[in-house]
C-alpha positions as CSV (number, residue, x, y, z in Angstrom):
1,M,37.6,-12.0,-63.4
2,S,39.1,-11.7,-59.6
3,Q,36.4,-13.6,-57.9
4,R,35.8,-16.9,-57.5
5,F,32.7,-19.3,-56.8
6,Y,32.7,-22.9,-55.7
7,C,30.9,-25.5,-57.9
8,P,31.6,-29.2,-57.3
9,Q,29.0,-30.5,-59.7
10,P,29.9,-31.2,-63.1
11,P,28.2,-28.8,-65.9
12,I,24.6,-30.4,-67.0
13,D,24.0,-29.6,-70.8
14,G,27.4,-27.3,-70.7
15,R,26.2,-25.3,-67.7
16,F,27.3,-24.9,-64.8
17,R,24.7,-24.2,-61.6
18,L,25.5,-22.9,-58.8
19,D,24.1,-23.8,-55.5
20,P,21.7,-21.4,-53.4
21,D,24.3,-20.0,-51.1
22,E,27.0,-19.7,-53.9
23,S,24.2,-18.0,-55.9
24,R,23.2,-15.4,-53.5
25,H,27.0,-14.7,-53.1
26,L,27.1,-14.0,-56.8
27,T,24.1,-12.0,-57.4
28,R,23.6,-10.1,-54.0
29,V,27.1,-9.8,-52.3
30,C,28.9,-9.6,-55.6
31,R,26.4,-7.8,-57.5
32,H,27.0,-10.0,-60.6
33,G,24.6,-10.5,-63.3
34,V,24.0,-12.2,-66.6
35,G,27.2,-11.6,-69.1
36,D,29.6,-11.3,-66.2
37,L,32.6,-13.2,-66.5
38,V,33.9,-15.2,-63.0
39,E,35.9,-17.7,-62.0
40,L,34.9,-21.4,-61.1
41,F,36.3,-24.1,-59.4
42,D,35.4,-27.5,-58.3
43,G,37.4,-28.4,-55.4
44,R,39.1,-31.5,-57.2
45,G,41.7,-29.4,-59.2
46,F,39.6,-27.9,-62.0
47,A,39.1,-24.3,-62.4
48,T,37.6,-22.3,-65.5
49,A,36.7,-18.8,-66.4
50,A,32.7,-18.6,-66.9
51,R,29.9,-16.2,-68.4
52,V,26.6,-15.9,-66.2
53,V,24.2,-16.9,-68.5
54,A,21.0,-17.0,-66.1
55,A,20.9,-15.7,-62.6
56,S,18.2,-15.4,-59.4
57,K,18.6,-14.7,-56.0
58,D,18.9,-18.5,-55.0
59,A,20.0,-19.9,-58.7
60,A,22.9,-19.2,-61.0
61,L,23.5,-20.7,-64.4
62,L,27.4,-20.4,-66.1
63,E,28.9,-21.1,-68.8
64,A,32.7,-22.1,-69.2
65,E,34.8,-19.7,-71.8
66,G,38.2,-20.9,-72.9
67,D,41.0,-23.4,-71.9
68,P,40.8,-24.7,-68.0
69,I,42.4,-22.8,-65.8
70,V,46.1,-24.1,-65.2
71,R,48.0,-23.2,-61.9
72,P,51.7,-24.2,-61.3
73,A,52.2,-27.4,-58.9
74,S,53.5,-27.0,-55.2
75,P,56.8,-28.4,-55.2
76,C,55.8,-31.2,-52.8
77,S,52.5,-32.4,-51.2
78,I,52.3,-31.5,-47.3
79,E,50.1,-33.2,-44.6
80,I,50.0,-31.5,-40.8
81,G,49.1,-33.7,-38.2
82,S,48.6,-31.2,-34.9
83,A,46.9,-31.4,-31.8
84,V,44.5,-29.0,-31.7
85,P,44.8,-25.5,-29.6
86,K,41.9,-24.1,-27.7
87,G,39.4,-21.6,-28.8
88,D,39.2,-20.4,-32.3
89,R,43.1,-20.6,-32.9
90,F,42.5,-23.8,-35.0
91,D,40.1,-22.1,-37.1
92,W,43.2,-20.0,-38.0
93,L,45.5,-23.1,-38.5
94,V,43.4,-24.5,-41.4
95,E,42.7,-21.0,-43.0
96,K,46.3,-20.2,-43.1
97,A,47.4,-23.6,-44.1
98,V,45.1,-23.2,-47.2
99,E,46.7,-20.3,-48.0
100,L,50.0,-21.8,-47.8
101,G,48.9,-24.4,-50.2
102,V,48.6,-27.8,-47.5
103,D,47.4,-30.6,-48.6
104,R,45.9,-32.3,-45.8
105,V,45.4,-31.4,-41.7
106,V,44.7,-34.1,-39.7
107,P,43.8,-33.3,-35.6
108,L,46.1,-35.2,-33.5
109,V,44.8,-36.4,-29.8
110,T,48.3,-36.5,-28.1
111,E,48.9,-37.3,-23.8
112,R,48.6,-33.6,-23.4
113,S,45.7,-32.7,-25.8
114,V,43.1,-30.3,-24.5
115,V,40.7,-30.1,-27.0
116,D,39.4,-33.2,-29.1
117,P,37.1,-31.6,-31.9
118,R,34.4,-33.5,-33.2
119,G,31.3,-33.3,-35.5
120,S,29.9,-29.9,-35.9
121,K,33.3,-28.0,-35.3
122,L,34.9,-29.8,-38.3
123,D,31.9,-29.7,-40.9
124,R,32.1,-25.7,-39.8
125,L,35.7,-25.6,-40.6
126,R,35.3,-27.3,-43.7
127,R,33.2,-24.1,-44.9
128,T,36.3,-22.0,-43.8
129,I,38.4,-24.3,-46.3
130,V,35.9,-23.3,-49.0
131,E,36.1,-19.6,-48.4
132,A,40.2,-19.5,-47.9
133,S,40.1,-21.5,-51.3
134,K,38.3,-19.3,-53.3
135,Q,40.3,-16.2,-51.7
136,S,43.7,-17.5,-52.1
137,G,43.3,-19.1,-56.0
138,R,43.3,-22.7,-55.2
139,S,41.6,-25.4,-57.1
140,R,41.8,-28.2,-55.0
141,L,40.4,-28.3,-51.7
142,M,42.6,-29.0,-48.6
143,D,41.6,-32.1,-47.1
144,L,40.4,-32.4,-43.0
145,A,40.6,-35.5,-41.9
146,A,39.0,-36.7,-38.8
147,P,40.7,-36.6,-35.3
148,E,43.6,-39.5,-35.0
149,D,45.4,-40.7,-32.2
150,L,48.9,-39.5,-32.2
151,A,50.6,-43.2,-32.0
152,T,48.2,-44.4,-34.8
153,Y,49.3,-41.6,-37.2
154,L,53.0,-42.2,-36.2
155,A,52.5,-45.7,-37.5
156,R,52.3,-44.2,-41.2
157,A,55.5,-45.4,-43.3
158,E,55.0,-43.3,-46.4
159,G,56.7,-40.2,-47.2
160,L,59.3,-37.6,-45.2
161,R,58.3,-38.0,-41.7
162,L,58.8,-35.0,-39.3
163,V,58.2,-34.1,-35.8
164,A,58.2,-30.4,-34.7
165,D,60.7,-30.5,-31.3
166,P,62.7,-27.8,-29.5
167,S,65.7,-30.4,-29.6
168,G,65.5,-31.5,-33.3
169,V,67.9,-30.5,-35.9
170,P,68.0,-26.8,-37.0
171,F,66.5,-25.9,-40.4
172,E,69.9,-26.1,-42.2
173,A,70.2,-29.7,-41.3
174,W,66.5,-30.9,-42.2
175,P,66.4,-34.0,-44.5
176,A,66.3,-32.9,-48.4
177,I,63.0,-33.1,-49.8
178,A,62.8,-33.7,-53.3
179,A,60.4,-32.0,-55.9
180,G,56.9,-33.8,-55.8
181,S,57.4,-35.7,-52.5
182,T,55.1,-35.8,-49.7
183,V,56.3,-34.6,-46.1
184,R,54.1,-35.3,-43.1
185,L,54.7,-32.9,-40.2
186,V,53.4,-33.8,-36.6
187,V,53.2,-30.5,-34.1
188,G,52.4,-31.3,-30.3
189,P,50.3,-29.6,-28.2
190,E,50.9,-26.5,-25.7
191,G,53.2,-27.8,-23.5
192,G,54.9,-30.1,-26.4
193,L,54.9,-33.7,-27.0
194,T,56.1,-36.0,-24.1
195,D,59.4,-37.3,-23.8
196,E,58.2,-40.8,-24.6
197,E,56.0,-39.4,-27.9
198,V,59.0,-38.2,-29.4
199,A,60.8,-41.0,-28.7
200,L,58.2,-43.4,-30.3
201,A,58.2,-41.0,-33.1
202,R,62.2,-41.6,-33.7
203,E,61.6,-45.4,-33.1
204,R,59.5,-45.4,-36.0
205,G,61.3,-43.3,-38.0
206,W,60.5,-39.7,-38.1
207,S,63.0,-36.8,-37.9
208,P,63.0,-34.3,-35.2
209,V,63.4,-30.8,-36.8
210,R,63.5,-27.3,-34.8
211,L,61.2,-25.1,-36.2
212,A,62.6,-21.3,-34.4
213,A,64.4,-20.7,-31.2
214,P,61.6,-19.2,-29.4
215,I,59.2,-21.8,-28.4
216,L,56.1,-21.0,-30.7
217,R,52.3,-21.4,-30.4
218,V,50.6,-24.9,-31.7
219,E,49.0,-22.9,-34.7
220,T,51.9,-20.8,-35.2
221,A,54.3,-24.3,-35.2
222,A,52.3,-25.4,-38.2
223,L,52.1,-22.8,-40.3
224,A,55.8,-22.1,-39.9
225,G,56.6,-25.7,-40.6
226,A,54.6,-25.6,-43.5
227,A,56.3,-22.6,-44.8
228,A,59.6,-24.2,-44.1
229,I,59.1,-27.5,-46.0
230,L,58.3,-25.4,-48.8
231,A,61.4,-23.2,-48.6
232,R,63.4,-26.2,-48.3
233,A,61.6,-28.3,-51.3
234,Q,62.9,-28.4,-54.5
235,P,60.8,-26.7,-57.2
236,V,58.9,-28.5,-59.8
237,H,60.2,-28.6,-63.2
């Protein structure tokens, strides 16, 4: 039962119906048929084993078997506000953020930003989120927010707030991260945040933290930061 399929709609008369794309993936790509057992998830945290009871090229019906599948909770909730790198590097950032368990990614517009993704690019990335969730075993989809300017984002007051900066404190001196808390991390563009942007972050209660001795690219910094947050967080008991 290693293969997983995305089914955001609730069951009707006890049966889950896959959309045409997922149905084709189940029947034509994975070659599943009636009687096969797979896993369904709805993107909101629910997952279940399910048996295929009817299958055609564009439609598949499944019935849940057993109790819902429960997976261990993440030690904390992670939100990354990141400038968007050139080319397809943001796609890679989004995919790997899903795999690491990041809850939300917010594309940021900063003084040195060179990319401002809109519309179709974000829609395409949401499909990437679904595919990465299927692969990684996540049952709740990561949220990809609309682009936001840095000053507005920095005004958020809730949760532990970190900003990646080479002059920040090293990992061992990062603030403690309590189990179940929300952590936000800002990652700047190529060339980094300006001195004025870092100063604004400090004024608004954000803590500058160092990710590594070398200078990291945007997507590497975002993922290194997420991994460091998970390593720093206390486990949920």
